[in-house]
mmCIF file of the N, C-alpha and C atoms, coordinates in Angstrom:
data_MODEL
# 
_entry.id   MODEL 
# 
loop_
_atom_site.group_PDB 
_atom_site.id 
_atom_site.type_symbol 
_atom_site.label_atom_id 
_atom_site.label_alt_id 
_atom_site.label_comp_id 
_atom_site.label_asym_id 
_atom_site.label_entity_id 
_atom_site.label_seq_id 
_atom_site.pdbx_PDB_ins_code 
_atom_site.Cartn_x 
_atom_site.Cartn_y 
_atom_site.Cartn_z 
_atom_site.occupancy 
_atom_site.B_iso_or_equiv 
_atom_site.pdbx_formal_charge 
_atom_site.auth_seq_id 
_atom_site.auth_comp_id 
_atom_site.auth_asym_id 
_atom_site.auth_atom_id 
_atom_site.pdbx_PDB_model_num 
ATOM 1   N N  . MET A 1 1  ? 96.216  120.848 143.361 1.00 0.00 ? 1  MET A N  1 
ATOM 2   C CA . MET A 1 1  ? 96.060  119.590 142.646 1.00 0.00 ? 1  MET A CA 1 
ATOM 3   C C  . MET A 1 1  ? 94.624  119.092 142.802 1.00 0.00 ? 1  MET A C  1 
ATOM 4   N N  . ASN A 1 2  ? 94.185  118.449 141.760 1.00 0.00 ? 2  ASN A N  1 
ATOM 5   C CA . ASN A 1 2  ? 92.844  117.908 141.707 1.00 0.00 ? 2  ASN A CA 1 
ATOM 6   C C  . ASN A 1 2  ? 92.956  116.427 141.371 1.00 0.00 ? 2  ASN A C  1 
ATOM 7   N N  . GLU A 1 3  ? 92.033  115.611 141.855 1.00 0.00 ? 3  GLU A N  1 
ATOM 8   C CA . GLU A 1 3  ? 92.065  114.183 141.557 1.00 0.00 ? 3  GLU A CA 1 
ATOM 9   C C  . GLU A 1 3  ? 90.672  113.738 141.155 1.00 0.00 ? 3  GLU A C  1 
ATOM 10  N N  . PHE A 1 4  ? 90.614  112.901 140.116 1.00 0.00 ? 4  PHE A N  1 
ATOM 11  C CA . PHE A 1 4  ? 89.344  112.277 139.807 1.00 0.00 ? 4  PHE A CA 1 
ATOM 12  C C  . PHE A 1 4  ? 89.581  110.899 139.217 1.00 0.00 ? 4  PHE A C  1 
ATOM 13  N N  . THR A 1 5  ? 88.550  110.071 139.299 1.00 0.00 ? 5  THR A N  1 
ATOM 14  C CA . THR A 1 5  ? 88.610  108.708 138.798 1.00 0.00 ? 5  THR A CA 1 
ATOM 15  C C  . THR A 1 5  ? 87.586  108.570 137.694 1.00 0.00 ? 5  THR A C  1 
ATOM 16  N N  . VAL A 1 6  ? 88.017  107.969 136.591 1.00 0.00 ? 6  VAL A N  1 
ATOM 17  C CA . VAL A 1 6  ? 87.141  107.790 135.441 1.00 0.00 ? 6  VAL A CA 1 
ATOM 18  C C  . VAL A 1 6  ? 87.086  106.302 135.082 1.00 0.00 ? 6  VAL A C  1 
ATOM 19  N N  . SER A 1 7  ? 85.899  105.818 134.720 1.00 0.00 ? 7  SER A N  1 
ATOM 20  C CA . SER A 1 7  ? 85.754  104.452 134.228 1.00 0.00 ? 7  SER A CA 1 
ATOM 21  C C  . SER A 1 7  ? 86.254  104.406 132.794 1.00 0.00 ? 7  SER A C  1 
ATOM 22  N N  . VAL A 1 8  ? 86.996  103.342 132.476 1.00 0.00 ? 8  VAL A N  1 
ATOM 23  C CA . VAL A 1 8  ? 87.545  103.198 131.127 1.00 0.00 ? 8  VAL A CA 1 
ATOM 24  C C  . VAL A 1 8  ? 87.269  101.778 130.641 1.00 0.00 ? 8  VAL A C  1 
ATOM 25  N N  . ALA A 1 9  ? 86.461  101.675 129.590 1.00 0.00 ? 9  ALA A N  1 
ATOM 26  C CA . ALA A 1 9  ? 86.137  100.363 129.025 1.00 0.00 ? 9  ALA A CA 1 
ATOM 27  C C  . ALA A 1 9  ? 87.230  99.942  128.047 1.00 0.00 ? 9  ALA A C  1 
ATOM 28  N N  . GLY A 1 10 ? 87.466  98.645  127.972 1.00 0.00 ? 10 GLY A N  1 
ATOM 29  C CA . GLY A 1 10 ? 88.355  98.105  126.959 1.00 0.00 ? 10 GLY A CA 1 
ATOM 30  C C  . GLY A 1 10 ? 89.761  97.773  127.420 1.00 0.00 ? 10 GLY A C  1 
ATOM 31  N N  . MET A 1 11 ? 90.085  98.008  128.685 1.00 0.00 ? 11 MET A N  1 
ATOM 32  C CA . MET A 1 11 ? 91.421  97.647  129.176 1.00 0.00 ? 11 MET A CA 1 
ATOM 33  C C  . MET A 1 11 ? 91.483  96.130  129.345 1.00 0.00 ? 11 MET A C  1 
ATOM 34  N N  . LYS A 1 12 ? 92.507  95.514  128.740 1.00 0.00 ? 12 LYS A N  1 
ATOM 35  C CA . LYS A 1 12 ? 92.581  94.055  128.753 1.00 0.00 ? 12 LYS A CA 1 
ATOM 36  C C  . LYS A 1 12 ? 93.823  93.490  129.431 1.00 0.00 ? 12 LYS A C  1 
ATOM 37  N N  . GLY A 1 13 ? 94.840  94.307  129.652 1.00 0.00 ? 13 GLY A N  1 
ATOM 38  C CA . GLY A 1 13 ? 96.057  93.767  130.249 1.00 0.00 ? 13 GLY A CA 1 
ATOM 39  C C  . GLY A 1 13 ? 97.065  94.854  130.542 1.00 0.00 ? 13 GLY A C  1 
ATOM 40  N N  . GLU A 1 14 ? 98.276  94.415  130.884 1.00 0.00 ? 14 GLU A N  1 
ATOM 41  C CA . GLU A 1 14 ? 99.343  95.344  131.276 1.00 0.00 ? 14 GLU A CA 1 
ATOM 42  C C  . GLU A 1 14 ? 99.672  96.339  130.169 1.00 0.00 ? 14 GLU A C  1 
ATOM 43  N N  . ASN A 1 15 ? 99.627  95.897  128.906 1.00 0.00 ? 15 ASN A N  1 
ATOM 44  C CA . ASN A 1 15 ? 99.911  96.819  127.798 1.00 0.00 ? 15 ASN A CA 1 
ATOM 45  C C  . ASN A 1 15 ? 98.909  97.960  127.753 1.00 0.00 ? 15 ASN A C  1 
ATOM 46  N N  . CYS A 1 16 ? 97.653  97.660  128.002 1.00 0.00 ? 16 CYS A N  1 
ATOM 47  C CA . CYS A 1 16 ? 96.614  98.695  128.027 1.00 0.00 ? 16 CYS A CA 1 
ATOM 48  C C  . CYS A 1 16 ? 96.873  99.686  129.154 1.00 0.00 ? 16 CYS A C  1 
ATOM 49  N N  . ILE A 1 17 ? 97.212  99.169  130.320 1.00 0.00 ? 17 ILE A N  1 
ATOM 50  C CA . ILE A 1 17 ? 97.494  100.029 131.467 1.00 0.00 ? 17 ILE A CA 1 
ATOM 51  C C  . ILE A 1 17 ? 98.654  100.970 131.146 1.00 0.00 ? 17 ILE A C  1 
ATOM 52  N N  . GLN A 1 18 ? 99.731  100.419 130.597 1.00 0.00 ? 18 GLN A N  1 
ATOM 53  C CA . GLN A 1 18 ? 100.898 101.236 130.275 1.00 0.00 ? 18 GLN A CA 1 
ATOM 54  C C  . GLN A 1 18 ? 100.567 102.285 129.218 1.00 0.00 ? 18 GLN A C  1 
ATOM 55  N N  . LYS A 1 19 ? 99.774  101.919 128.222 1.00 0.00 ? 19 LYS A N  1 
ATOM 56  C CA . LYS A 1 19 ? 99.421  102.861 127.161 1.00 0.00 ? 19 LYS A CA 1 
ATOM 57  C C  . LYS A 1 19 ? 98.613  104.037 127.709 1.00 0.00 ? 19 LYS A C  1 
ATOM 58  N N  . ILE A 1 20 ? 97.619  103.744 128.540 1.00 0.00 ? 20 ILE A N  1 
ATOM 59  C CA . ILE A 1 20 ? 96.778  104.792 129.110 1.00 0.00 ? 20 ILE A CA 1 
ATOM 60  C C  . ILE A 1 20 ? 97.590  105.676 130.053 1.00 0.00 ? 20 ILE A C  1 
ATOM 61  N N  . GLU A 1 21 ? 98.334  105.044 130.964 1.00 0.00 ? 21 GLU A N  1 
ATOM 62  C CA . GLU A 1 21 ? 99.108  105.826 131.929 1.00 0.00 ? 21 GLU A CA 1 
ATOM 63  C C  . GLU A 1 21 ? 100.141 106.708 131.231 1.00 0.00 ? 21 GLU A C  1 
ATOM 64  N N  . SER A 1 22 ? 100.874 106.164 130.271 1.00 0.00 ? 22 SER A N  1 
ATOM 65  C CA . SER A 1 22 ? 101.902 106.974 129.604 1.00 0.00 ? 22 SER A CA 1 
ATOM 66  C C  . SER A 1 22 ? 101.286 108.098 128.783 1.00 0.00 ? 22 SER A C  1 
ATOM 67  N N  . SER A 1 23 ? 100.133 107.843 128.153 1.00 0.00 ? 23 SER A N  1 
ATOM 68  C CA . SER A 1 23 ? 99.450  108.899 127.403 1.00 0.00 ? 23 SER A CA 1 
ATOM 69  C C  . SER A 1 23 ? 99.044  110.041 128.323 1.00 0.00 ? 23 SER A C  1 
ATOM 70  N N  . LEU A 1 24 ? 98.503  109.705 129.477 1.00 0.00 ? 24 LEU A N  1 
ATOM 71  C CA . LEU A 1 24 ? 98.078  110.733 130.418 1.00 0.00 ? 24 LEU A CA 1 
ATOM 72  C C  . LEU A 1 24 ? 99.257  111.470 131.035 1.00 0.00 ? 24 LEU A C  1 
ATOM 73  N N  . LEU A 1 25 ? 100.312 110.740 131.364 1.00 0.00 ? 25 LEU A N  1 
ATOM 74  C CA . LEU A 1 25 ? 101.478 111.373 131.979 1.00 0.00 ? 25 LEU A CA 1 
ATOM 75  C C  . LEU A 1 25 ? 102.216 112.295 131.007 1.00 0.00 ? 25 LEU A C  1 
ATOM 76  N N  . SER A 1 26 ? 101.965 112.128 129.712 1.00 0.00 ? 26 SER A N  1 
ATOM 77  C CA . SER A 1 26 ? 102.592 113.012 128.726 1.00 0.00 ? 26 SER A CA 1 
ATOM 78  C C  . SER A 1 26 ? 101.930 114.390 128.700 1.00 0.00 ? 26 SER A C  1 
ATOM 79  N N  . LEU A 1 27 ? 100.741 114.501 129.288 1.00 0.00 ? 27 LEU A N  1 
ATOM 80  C CA . LEU A 1 27 ? 100.057 115.789 129.346 1.00 0.00 ? 27 LEU A CA 1 
ATOM 81  C C  . LEU A 1 27 ? 100.707 116.692 130.388 1.00 0.00 ? 27 LEU A C  1 
ATOM 82  N N  . ASN A 1 28 ? 100.943 117.931 130.009 1.00 0.00 ? 28 ASN A N  1 
ATOM 83  C CA . ASN A 1 28 ? 101.466 118.908 130.949 1.00 0.00 ? 28 ASN A CA 1 
ATOM 84  C C  . ASN A 1 28 ? 100.429 119.119 132.054 1.00 0.00 ? 28 ASN A C  1 
ATOM 85  N N  . GLY A 1 29 ? 100.831 118.940 133.299 1.00 0.00 ? 29 GLY A N  1 
ATOM 86  C CA . GLY A 1 29 ? 99.929  119.152 134.422 1.00 0.00 ? 29 GLY A CA 1 
ATOM 87  C C  . GLY A 1 29 ? 99.436  117.872 135.064 1.00 0.00 ? 29 GLY A C  1 
ATOM 88  N N  . VAL A 1 30 ? 99.630  116.717 134.409 1.00 0.00 ? 30 VAL A N  1 
ATOM 89  C CA . VAL A 1 30 ? 99.227  115.443 135.020 1.00 0.00 ? 30 VAL A CA 1 
ATOM 90  C C  . VAL A 1 30 ? 100.376 114.952 135.884 1.00 0.00 ? 30 VAL A C  1 
ATOM 91  N N  . GLU A 1 31 ? 100.116 114.849 137.175 1.00 0.00 ? 31 GLU A N  1 
ATOM 92  C CA . GLU A 1 31 ? 101.121 114.447 138.156 1.00 0.00 ? 31 GLU A CA 1 
ATOM 93  C C  . GLU A 1 31 ? 101.185 112.922 138.282 1.00 0.00 ? 31 GLU A C  1 
ATOM 94  N N  . ARG A 1 32 ? 99.995  112.277 138.256 1.00 0.00 ? 32 ARG A N  1 
ATOM 95  C CA . ARG A 1 32 ? 99.936  110.832 138.455 1.00 0.00 ? 32 ARG A CA 1 
ATOM 96  C C  . ARG A 1 32 ? 98.746  110.271 137.699 1.00 0.00 ? 32 ARG A C  1 
ATOM 97  N N  . ALA A 1 33 ? 98.919  109.087 137.127 1.00 0.00 ? 33 ALA A N  1 
ATOM 98  C CA . ALA A 1 33 ? 97.826  108.366 136.473 1.00 0.00 ? 33 ALA A CA 1 
ATOM 99  C C  . ALA A 1 33 ? 97.969  106.894 136.843 1.00 0.00 ? 33 ALA A C  1 
ATOM 100 N N  . LEU A 1 34 ? 96.969  106.363 137.520 1.00 0.00 ? 34 LEU A N  1 
ATOM 101 C CA . LEU A 1 34 ? 97.005  104.975 137.962 1.00 0.00 ? 34 LEU A CA 1 
ATOM 102 C C  . LEU A 1 34 ? 95.792  104.223 137.417 1.00 0.00 ? 34 LEU A C  1 
ATOM 103 N N  . ALA A 1 35 ? 96.057  103.281 136.519 1.00 0.00 ? 35 ALA A N  1 
ATOM 104 C CA . ALA A 1 35 ? 94.981  102.476 135.941 1.00 0.00 ? 35 ALA A CA 1 
ATOM 105 C C  . ALA A 1 35 ? 94.780  101.226 136.784 1.00 0.00 ? 35 ALA A C  1 
ATOM 106 N N  . ASP A 1 36 ? 93.535  100.849 136.974 1.00 0.00 ? 36 ASP A N  1 
ATOM 107 C CA . ASP A 1 36 ? 93.170  99.651  137.720 1.00 0.00 ? 36 ASP A CA 1 
ATOM 108 C C  . ASP A 1 36 ? 92.408  98.737  136.776 1.00 0.00 ? 36 ASP A C  1 
ATOM 109 N N  . LEU A 1 37 ? 93.067  97.663  136.347 1.00 0.00 ? 37 LEU A N  1 
ATOM 110 C CA . LEU A 1 37 ? 92.490  96.744  135.365 1.00 0.00 ? 37 LEU A CA 1 
ATOM 111 C C  . LEU A 1 37 ? 91.238  96.055  135.906 1.00 0.00 ? 37 LEU A C  1 
ATOM 112 N N  . LYS A 1 38 ? 91.273  95.615  137.149 1.00 0.00 ? 38 LYS A N  1 
ATOM 113 C CA . LYS A 1 38 ? 90.149  94.896  137.752 1.00 0.00 ? 38 LYS A CA 1 
ATOM 114 C C  . LYS A 1 38 ? 88.907  95.780  137.838 1.00 0.00 ? 38 LYS A C  1 
ATOM 115 N N  . GLU A 1 39 ? 89.104  97.021  138.262 1.00 0.00 ? 39 GLU A N  1 
ATOM 116 C CA . GLU A 1 39 ? 87.975  97.948  138.416 1.00 0.00 ? 39 GLU A CA 1 
ATOM 117 C C  . GLU A 1 39 ? 87.633  98.685  137.113 1.00 0.00 ? 39 GLU A C  1 
ATOM 118 N N  . GLU A 1 40 ? 88.517  98.578  136.113 1.00 0.00 ? 40 GLU A N  1 
ATOM 119 C CA . GLU A 1 40 ? 88.369  99.305  134.848 1.00 0.00 ? 40 GLU A CA 1 
ATOM 120 C C  . GLU A 1 40 ? 88.226  100.812 135.084 1.00 0.00 ? 40 GLU A C  1 
ATOM 121 N N  . THR A 1 41 ? 89.161  101.337 135.891 1.00 0.00 ? 41 THR A N  1 
ATOM 122 C CA . THR A 1 41 ? 89.178  102.769 136.184 1.00 0.00 ? 41 THR A CA 1 
ATOM 123 C C  . THR A 1 41 ? 90.598  103.310 136.037 1.00 0.00 ? 41 THR A C  1 
ATOM 124 N N  . VAL A 1 42 ? 90.672  104.635 135.908 1.00 0.00 ? 42 VAL A N  1 
ATOM 125 C CA . VAL A 1 42 ? 91.954  105.334 135.960 1.00 0.00 ? 42 VAL A CA 1 
ATOM 126 C C  . VAL A 1 42 ? 91.774  106.509 136.918 1.00 0.00 ? 42 VAL A C  1 
ATOM 127 N N  . THR A 1 43 ? 92.688  106.632 137.868 1.00 0.00 ? 43 THR A N  1 
ATOM 128 C CA . THR A 1 43 ? 92.673  107.751 138.805 1.00 0.00 ? 43 THR A CA 1 
ATOM 129 C C  . THR A 1 43 ? 93.795  108.696 138.403 1.00 0.00 ? 43 THR A C  1 
ATOM 130 N N  . ILE A 1 44 ? 93.438  109.958 138.214 1.00 0.00 ? 44 ILE A N  1 
ATOM 131 C CA . ILE A 1 44 ? 94.374  110.958 137.716 1.00 0.00 ? 44 ILE A CA 1 
ATOM 132 C C  . ILE A 1 44 ? 94.511  112.084 138.743 1.00 0.00 ? 44 ILE A C  1 
ATOM 133 N N  . LEU A 1 45 ? 95.747  112.437 139.056 1.00 0.00 ? 45 LEU A N  1 
ATOM 134 C CA . LEU A 1 45 ? 96.058  113.590 139.892 1.00 0.00 ? 45 LEU A CA 1 
ATOM 135 C C  . LEU A 1 45 ? 96.633  114.643 138.955 1.00 0.00 ? 45 LEU A C  1 
ATOM 136 N N  . PHE A 1 46 ? 96.010  115.816 138.915 1.00 0.00 ? 46 PHE A N  1 
ATOM 137 C CA . PHE A 1 46 ? 96.415  116.818 137.932 1.00 0.00 ? 46 PHE A CA 1 
ATOM 138 C C  . PHE A 1 46 ? 96.281  118.230 138.467 1.00 0.00 ? 46 PHE A C  1 
ATOM 139 N N  . ASP A 1 47 ? 97.020  119.137 137.823 1.00 0.00 ? 47 ASP A N  1 
ATOM 140 C CA . ASP A 1 47 ? 96.975  120.562 138.129 1.00 0.00 ? 47 ASP A CA 1 
ATOM 141 C C  . ASP A 1 47 ? 95.900  121.176 137.235 1.00 0.00 ? 47 ASP A C  1 
ATOM 142 N N  . GLU A 1 48 ? 94.800  121.600 137.849 1.00 0.00 ? 48 GLU A N  1 
ATOM 143 C CA . GLU A 1 48 ? 93.667  122.122 137.080 1.00 0.00 ? 48 GLU A CA 1 
ATOM 144 C C  . GLU A 1 48 ? 93.984  123.421 136.346 1.00 0.00 ? 48 GLU A C  1 
ATOM 145 N N  . GLU A 1 49 ? 95.084  124.065 136.686 1.00 0.00 ? 49 GLU A N  1 
ATOM 146 C CA . GLU A 1 49 ? 95.482  125.278 135.963 1.00 0.00 ? 49 GLU A CA 1 
ATOM 147 C C  . GLU A 1 49 ? 96.225  124.952 134.669 1.00 0.00 ? 49 GLU A C  1 
ATOM 148 N N  . ALA A 1 50 ? 96.731  123.720 134.553 1.00 0.00 ? 50 ALA A N  1 
ATOM 149 C CA . ALA A 1 50 ? 97.497  123.329 133.373 1.00 0.00 ? 50 ALA A CA 1 
ATOM 150 C C  . ALA A 1 50 ? 96.703  122.438 132.420 1.00 0.00 ? 50 ALA A C  1 
ATOM 151 N N  . VAL A 1 51 ? 95.773  121.656 132.951 1.00 0.00 ? 51 VAL A N  1 
ATOM 152 C CA . VAL A 1 51 ? 95.024  120.699 132.135 1.00 0.00 ? 51 VAL A CA 1 
ATOM 153 C C  . VAL A 1 51 ? 93.635  120.548 132.761 1.00 0.00 ? 51 VAL A C  1 
ATOM 154 N N  . ASP A 1 52 ? 92.629  120.301 131.922 1.00 0.00 ? 52 ASP A N  1 
ATOM 155 C CA . ASP A 1 52 ? 91.280  120.105 132.466 1.00 0.00 ? 52 ASP A CA 1 
ATOM 156 C C  . ASP A 1 52 ? 90.778  118.693 132.162 1.00 0.00 ? 52 ASP A C  1 
ATOM 157 N N  . GLN A 1 53 ? 89.638  118.359 132.765 1.00 0.00 ? 53 GLN A N  1 
ATOM 158 C CA . GLN A 1 53 ? 89.114  116.999 132.627 1.00 0.00 ? 53 GLN A CA 1 
ATOM 159 C C  . GLN A 1 53 ? 88.772  116.648 131.185 1.00 0.00 ? 53 GLN A C  1 
ATOM 160 N N  . SER A 1 54 ? 88.317  117.620 130.401 1.00 0.00 ? 54 SER A N  1 
ATOM 161 C CA . SER A 1 54 ? 87.979  117.309 129.009 1.00 0.00 ? 54 SER A CA 1 
ATOM 162 C C  . SER A 1 54 ? 89.219  116.924 128.208 1.00 0.00 ? 54 SER A C  1 
ATOM 163 N N  . MET A 1 55 ? 90.356  117.545 128.494 1.00 0.00 ? 55 MET A N  1 
ATOM 164 C CA . MET A 1 55 ? 91.602  117.185 127.818 1.00 0.00 ? 55 MET A CA 1 
ATOM 165 C C  . MET A 1 55 ? 92.041  115.777 128.226 1.00 0.00 ? 55 MET A C  1 
ATOM 166 N N  . ILE A 1 56 ? 91.833  115.446 129.482 1.00 0.00 ? 56 ILE A N  1 
ATOM 167 C CA . ILE A 1 56 ? 92.179  114.113 129.976 1.00 0.00 ? 56 ILE A CA 1 
ATOM 168 C C  . ILE A 1 56 ? 91.304  113.065 129.299 1.00 0.00 ? 56 ILE A C  1 
ATOM 169 N N  . MET A 1 57 ? 90.010  113.321 129.218 1.00 0.00 ? 57 MET A N  1 
ATOM 170 C CA . MET A 1 57 ? 89.086  112.385 128.566 1.00 0.00 ? 57 MET A CA 1 
ATOM 171 C C  . MET A 1 57 ? 89.453  112.214 127.084 1.00 0.00 ? 57 MET A C  1 
ATOM 172 N N  . GLN A 1 58 ? 89.790  113.291 126.419 1.00 0.00 ? 58 GLN A N  1 
ATOM 173 C CA . GLN A 1 58 ? 90.168  113.235 125.013 1.00 0.00 ? 58 GLN A CA 1 
ATOM 174 C C  . GLN A 1 58 ? 91.441  112.399 124.827 1.00 0.00 ? 58 GLN A C  1 
ATOM 175 N N  . THR A 1 59 ? 92.388  112.543 125.729 1.00 0.00 ? 59 THR A N  1 
ATOM 176 C CA . THR A 1 59 ? 93.640  111.780 125.655 1.00 0.00 ? 59 THR A CA 1 
ATOM 177 C C  . THR A 1 59 ? 93.364  110.288 125.805 1.00 0.00 ? 59 THR A C  1 
ATOM 178 N N  . ILE A 1 60 ? 92.459  109.925 126.700 1.00 0.00 ? 60 ILE A N  1 
ATOM 179 C CA . ILE A 1 60 ? 92.084  108.506 126.864 1.00 0.00 ? 60 ILE A CA 1 
ATOM 180 C C  . ILE A 1 60 ? 91.459  107.978 125.579 1.00 0.00 ? 60 ILE A C  1 
ATOM 181 N N  . GLU A 1 61 ? 90.572  108.772 124.961 1.00 0.00 ? 61 GLU A N  1 
ATOM 182 C CA . GLU A 1 61 ? 89.950  108.367 123.699 1.00 0.00 ? 61 GLU A CA 1 
ATOM 183 C C  . GLU A 1 61 ? 90.996  108.212 122.600 1.00 0.00 ? 61 GLU A C  1 
ATOM 184 N N  . GLU A 1 62 ? 91.926  109.162 122.519 1.00 0.00 ? 62 GLU A N  1 
ATOM 185 C CA . GLU A 1 62 ? 92.967  109.102 121.499 1.00 0.00 ? 62 GLU A CA 1 
ATOM 186 C C  . GLU A 1 62 ? 93.884  107.893 121.677 1.00 0.00 ? 62 GLU A C  1 
ATOM 187 N N  . ALA A 1 63 ? 93.983  107.394 122.907 1.00 0.00 ? 63 ALA A N  1 
ATOM 188 C CA . ALA A 1 63 ? 94.765  106.190 123.177 1.00 0.00 ? 63 ALA A CA 1 
ATOM 189 C C  . ALA A 1 63 ? 94.006  104.933 122.746 1.00 0.00 ? 63 ALA A C  1 
ATOM 190 N N  . GLY A 1 64 ? 92.718  105.087 122.397 1.00 0.00 ? 64 GLY A N  1 
ATOM 191 C CA . GLY A 1 64 ? 91.932  103.968 121.885 1.00 0.00 ? 64 GLY A CA 1 
ATOM 192 C C  . GLY A 1 64 ? 90.964  103.354 122.874 1.00 0.00 ? 64 GLY A C  1 
ATOM 193 N N  . TYR A 1 65 ? 90.620  104.087 123.927 1.00 0.00 ? 65 TYR A N  1 
ATOM 194 C CA . TYR A 1 65 ? 89.730  103.563 124.975 1.00 0.00 ? 65 TYR A CA 1 
ATOM 195 C C  . TYR A 1 65 ? 88.530  104.475 125.173 1.00 0.00 ? 65 TYR A C  1 
ATOM 196 N N  . GLN A 1 66 ? 87.488  103.948 125.801 1.00 0.00 ? 66 GLN A N  1 
ATOM 197 C CA . GLN A 1 66 ? 86.250  104.699 126.001 1.00 0.00 ? 66 GLN A CA 1 
ATOM 198 C C  . GLN A 1 66 ? 86.096  105.110 127.462 1.00 0.00 ? 66 GLN A C  1 
ATOM 199 N N  . PRO A 1 67 ? 86.383  106.386 127.768 1.00 0.00 ? 67 PRO A N  1 
ATOM 200 C CA . PRO A 1 67 ? 86.137  106.851 129.137 1.00 0.00 ? 67 PRO A CA 1 
ATOM 201 C C  . PRO A 1 67 ? 84.649  107.099 129.355 1.00 0.00 ? 67 PRO A C  1 
ATOM 202 N N  . ALA A 1 68 ? 84.209  106.916 130.587 1.00 0.00 ? 68 ALA A N  1 
ATOM 203 C CA . ALA A 1 68 ? 82.784  107.143 130.894 1.00 0.00 ? 68 ALA A CA 1 
ATOM 204 C C  . ALA A 1 68 ? 82.648  108.058 132.097 1.00 0.00 ? 68 ALA A C  1 
# 
């Protein structure tokens, strides 16, 4: 398992957190996704053999947010 934290601009409330987390958890290989509204970050625990960071970043963008 691999873990990384990404900054995500545009999160405004609980709905944003749920949207990002559920989008990431729908990816095969993502074990955990925890969004932090105050810090504007998402920490993802994932299996690097099933999913890579570029797929995770793309999923965040497709959910309507800007990962950095």
